[in-house]
N, C-alpha and C positions, 0 to 999 in steps of 0.2 A: 697709572690711571690716565687715560686719554681725555683731553678736554674737548668739548664740543665747540663749534665755530662761535657760538654766542659768547662763551667763556673766554675764548681766545681774543675776540674783538674787544671785550670789556678790559681784559688785561692790557692789550695793546693801547687802548685809549688812555688808560691810567698812566702807562709808561710815557706816552707822548705828552700828556698833561704835565707830568713831572719835569720832563726835559724842557718844556716851554715855560715853566714857572707858573702854571695855572694852579691857583690855590684851591679852587672849588670846581669839581667836575660833576655835572648833573647828567645822569644817564637814566633813561626810562625804556622799558622793553615793550614796544608796540608790535614787534615782529618784523623780520626782514622781508621786504617785498610786499607787505600787506597794508601799508598806510592808507591807500585809497579806500579800503574797506573800513578803516578806523578813523576817518576824518573827524567825526563829531568828538570822539574821545581825545584825539590829538589836539584839536582846536581848544577844547576846554583846558587841557593840560598846559598848553602854551600860553593861553590867556592868563591863567592863574600864575604861571611862572613869571611872565612879564610884569604882572601886578606886584608880585612879591619882590622881585629883583630890582625893579625900577631902573632899567638900563638907560644909559645916555645915547645908545646907538643899537640898532638891530642890524645884524648881518646874516644873510642867508644866500643860498644859490639863486641864480636868476630863474625866471619862469620856465627856462628850458632845462632846469636841473643841471646846468653847465654842459652836460653831454647827453642829456636825455634820460637820466636815471629816474624811474617812476617815483621812488620814495623822496628823492630830492625835489622833484617837481611838486609833489603834494605839500611838502614842508614849505617851499617857497610860496605856493599859492595861499596857504594858511597864514603865514607870517605877513604876506602882502595884504590880505584881507583884514587881518587884525590891525595892522598899521593904519589902514584907510578908515576903519570903522571905530576902533576903540583907543588907539594910541597915536593919534594924528601928530602929537607934539614930538614924538620920537623919530629921528631920522632913520631911514632904512637904506642900507647899501647892499647891492648884490655883488658877490664875489665873481670876478671875471678875469679875462686875460686881454692883452692887446688884440686888435682885429687880426693882425697877421698870424698870431699864434692860434686863435680860434679857428681860422681858416685851415690850419694845418693839422689840428687835432682830429684824429680819426674817431668817428663815433663807433661804439660797439656794434657789431654786426646785427644784433637783434633790434637795435634802435636806429641804425643807419638809414633805414627806409622811411623814417618819420620826418617828413619835410618841415614840420613845424618846429623841430628842435633848433635848426639853424635860424629860423625866423624869430624865435623867442630869446636867442642869446643876446645878452646885454653888452654893449660896448662901454669901455671905461670912461668915467667922468673924473675919477680920482686916481692918482698914481702916488703911492707912498713908498719912499725909500726905506728899506729895512736893513741895508748894510750888513754888518757882521751878524745880525739876527738870522741870516740865511743859514748859518752853521747849525743852530739848534733845530731849525726847520728841516734841514736835510736829515739830521739825526732822528727827529721825530717821524719823518716819512718812513725811514728804515725800520721803525718799530712795528709798522703794519705789514708784517711778513705775510699775513693771510690775504692781503690785497695786492701783493707785489705784481702778480700776473695782470690784474686789472689796470694798475697804474702804468705798467710798461706798454700795454696794448695801445693806449691813447697817445703815448709819446713816441712809440716806435722802438725797435730794437737796436737802432744804430747808435743811440746815445744812452749811456747809463743814467739812471735817475739823478744821481748826485751831480753829474755834469749839467744836465738840464736845469736843475735847481740853482746851481751857482750862477747861471746866466739870469736868474730871476731875482735880482737885487731889489726889485720893487714888488709891491702888492698892488693889484688893480681892483677897483670897485666901480660899480655904476650906481649912481644915486637914483633911487626909485622915486617916482612922482607920487 
């Protein structure tokens, strides 16, 4: 029996969570590439989830969706709006890379023409050493076989993903205002 892409991605996310030691993975199906049309439902879901979980920190992509992915942008916009309106006391960090890496990441061709992507990318304000945690990170990246082509397009074909990741002994975040 052949699995659909949705089932494959769910299985990959569960495998990555296990590798990273994540005890509770919450996944909801709003459809791939359709979040802009489901903004009210997603906002309500995330608002309720934040209320229930009471996190100490919110982390999402920057307002550029890191590389312009429309679903990532919608999520970042919603989380940012919720932080500003309902959860002011919870810090919000955007996932990012150093400026030199951001400048070298190739945007996907269908997004590359969007000039706002580069303008909305956040530069790091926090650099956190992850040391040997890079090994489970590499292993978890490799569980996402269904996204391997997308991952290598941005990095380029000169370096394998594992080599790129071993150079990333730090995680970078931009504190949102």
